[in-house]
N, C-alpha and C positions, 0 to 999 in steps of 0.2 A: 503493500498499499503505499503511495506516495503522500507525503506529509508537506502539507502547504505550509512554510511559513505565517504567521500575521501580518499584515503591510502595519509598519510603524507610524503610528498616527505624526502627523507633520509638525513642527512648535509652531509653524499657524494658525492647524488646528486646536492645538494647545491653547493657543491665546485667546483663540475666539471661544472657546468655552469655560475656561478659568478666570480670564477679567473682567472684572466690572462691566457691565454694558458690549463687552467682547465680540458682541454680534456685528456690533457698529462698524467695527473695521469696516469692512465689506461697504460702506457709503462713501469710503475714501474717494475726493475728487480728482487727487493730482493734482490739488489745486496749485498748493506750496505756499499754505498760509502760513504755515505753522515753521514750515523752515522759515520765513522769512523773519518771523518775530519773534522765533529764536536767541535769545542770547551768543549760544555758543554756534547756533547753525550752520556759520561760515566757516568755521574750526570743525566742521563732523564730515567724515568721510561719508556716513550714514545720517543725515539730516530727519528729522519722523516722514513727511512723506516719502521720501526715498527709502527708509526700512521698510515703511506700509509695504510699497510694492517691492523689493526684497523678499518680504513673508509669503507674498503673492506667490513671489516667482519661483518659492521654495528654497531659496540663495539666502539661507539667515544664517549658514556657515563664514558666509562672507566677513558678516556683521560680529561673529563673536569670536575674530583675531586682529578687532582694531578699540580702539576705549571709548568711541563715539557712544554708550548707552552711560558711561559713565559720565560726559562732561553735563547732562543731561541734572540738573538742581533743584528739577520739581517745582521752577516757578507757576506752572498752569499757564503761562504767557499762550501756548500752544492749542490750549483745550478754548480757552476764552474765545481763541477766534478761530474756532473751527466751524465751517456754514455745515457740516453736516452733523454738527453737534458728539464728535468721537470724544471717549472719555481718554484726550492721548493720555496725560498725566497720570494718570491711577489706574489706567486700564493696560495702554501698548505701555511706557518709557519703562515702569514698575516690572511688568510681569517682559521685557525682554534683559530687566536686568537680572533677575532672578534667574535667566534663563546661561546669565553669564556667571551666575555663580555656580552653578549646577556643571558648567563647563571649566570652572577654574580661574576663569579667566578675571579676577579680582585686584585690584591697585594696594598693594600690601599696606598701605593709613588706614583704606576703607577694615582691610580683613584684618587688621589689629583693632581697630574699633570696633567690629564685631563682634571677634573674639573678650575683648573687656568686657563687652554688654556683658557678656552670657555669664563671662565670669565672674566682676564684680560688680553686674547689676548698671554700669554707667562705660560710655566709650573712652572715658580717658583713663582710664586705667586703675581710679585713686579708691580706697577702702570706706564699704558702705558706715567704718564708726567712723570716720571724720567728715563725714556730709553736712552734719552742723554744726562745724567746728567752727563757722565764718559768724556763728552766732553767741558764741562763749564770754566776750565779754560788754555785752549790748544790757541796758538797762532800761526796763526794768525785764525782767529774764525770759526770752522765747521760749514758750509752753512747748514743751516736744511731747506727743502723746502717749508711748508709750512710757515715759516716765511719770505724767502728772495725772496719766488716770481719770480723767472729768473731761465733760461734755465741751464744746465748746461751740460756740458759734458757724466761724467759716477754719476748716481748715485749706492753709497753702501748702499748694502744689509747686516747688522752690522749684525745680527744675535742675537738671547736670551744673550745666556752667556756673549757674548765681550758685551755688551749691559750693563747688572745685574752685571754680577760675579766679582769679584775684584778683582781676582787672573788670569781672563780672559781678562779684563778689559785691561791691559797693553798691549795685542796685537795690541786691536783697538789703544788705541797710538802708537805704534808703526807705522801700516800704516799710522796713520793720519801722522805721518812726514816723509815717504818713499812718501806718495801721494804728498805733498808741494813739498819737495826735487826735484820733478819730475815737477813738476809745473800741475802738474793733476788738471783740474776743475770738483771740485765732489762735491756734496752733501748726505744729509742720510736724514729720510722719521723721526727720532724720532719718535715721540709718535704716529706717524700714521702706524709703520711699528709694526703687528703682525707676530710671531712664524709663520716662513714657513710652518709647518704644516708635516712635511717628519713624524717626528719619531713621532707623532700621526697615521698617515694613517700605517704606520708600526707597532705600536699596535694593528692596528683593528681599527680605526677607523677612517672609511673613511668621514665620513658626518661632523665631524672636520674640517676633515684636508682641506675638501673643501669648509666649511665655512672660517676657513682662507685664504685660497687662495682664496677665492675670494676678502675679503676684502684687501691683499696685492693688488692685480689686480686695485680694483677702486683706491687704492694710488695711484697706479704706473701711473694709465688714466688719474690723475691727471698734470702729472708733463711734460714738456719735456726732454727727457738726449738721448743720442744716443746707449746706454748699462749698464747692470749693473754686476760690480763686488760683491764677497763675500769671507771672509776665512772661512764660515762656509760651510762645506763637503754636511751638509743636504740641507742647503737653496738650495749649489749648485747646486743638484740634483733634487730637487723639480719641481726651476725653469728651470731647460732645462729638463728635463723629465718628471715632472708631470703636469706642470704645463698649458703644452698649452692642450693637453687634454680638457683642461676646457676651451677655448678658452680665457688662459692669454700665452702669445707670445711675450718673450724679449729677442734682442739678451745678452748673458750674459759668 
């Protein structure tokens, strides 16, 4: 008996099936609006509209050998100008990054950030125990939820860079002064806070994003508060728009 090997699903078909509204990729008119507005389109060997053309022709392997997709900064400009309303940033570009991750074509800096996120819960490779160190000398003392064990009105999701990076810690300290001046009853998660995972998701690491989201969701569920605030735009997007899809829903 002759055994017929199964037909391998093309990357184009995989992206059509997996990406949000992936079927809309079929509506691409090849007008080039996306590539024209992309801030790095002129540097890309395969800007968005050409990337779709190569996917359709089942020639995505050409793309795998370039750094085209990693030039995407997820600014959503291409998505905004597409006349066919194709979700290029959350659909095409993020799914293409997933394929590059699977192929092992990952910039070393990104690889380190992803590994640090999995190991330490933040892309900077810092210890979780140091996440609240920026607040040590602040008076009145910033409430760390795991220590005070009491309800607060507002849970502040500080974010990775305001927690660890000296240049951005000034933002966290300034907001602390504002909240105290307004009399806001707030607390932070401190060492129980993980990276929001939004940047990792946009880099194609959906599984890592879900792991980080679930850990944050577990921390949220341990404490009583009325709402979450954050100065981090990625954290805001993740908690407001992405976490609810994982059953983690809180007002922010």
